[in-house]
Phi, psi and omega in degrees: 000152178242133180228140177279127177255114181278165188308324185300330178301316184280324180290323176296323178303315185275321191259348185248117178273001184258211186300313183294323176297320178294317180295317177301319177299317179297319180297313182290328174296316178299319178298312182294334178273003173091011179293333178197166173257129177270144175232138176210178182254159172302331178303324178300314179302312182296316180297316180301308182298318179298311183295319179294317178302313182298322185267326187237350178104171186301311184298318179292327177294317178296318178298314180297317179297318179295315179298319177302313182293339180269358179294138176266159181061030177235116176271131176252110185280133174281153177261144182232182174300320178298320177301316180298320179295314179294323177302315179297321177296317180295321178296318183288310186284322187250359179060036178275153173290159185306313182293318177297319178296325177293321175301312180297321178298320180293319176303312181295313181299326182272002177070028180267161180232355186224143179221153176252123182200153171255359184273112183288347176301333180288351176300340178290339179269080187296333184283351179255128176282129181252139172243133169281166186306309183300313182296321180289321177301318177296320181299319182267012173081017181254350183269139173253104186304325180292319182282330183274000000 
């Protein structure tokens, strides 16, 4: 199966030392071990590096970006003119911000129906099934319901 991983999966991994960071780590470990294929957008890479730079500085941002690029079983989708067109439609129809609309456009372009995110703004995209970190970890067999 292929699932879209939105930026929050990666930012929690780097910025959260608590439960959400651990769950994000478990999800990415499952992906790298072949439990599923992750799909994301170049926007995810840019958002991750920007947020880490803002919170932890340049060196940590470079480290986070490098680690992101070294993940296995993760497809990074390029954006095209068609992506931009769908992004504009998502912004207009669902009142999403540009980056969120680009995530949704990428989901649509890649023929996906499910995404992993902690961002509730995506609730406006009713046609995409959303999993929060904990629920997705349980789905891929990495979640411990008692501990979570």
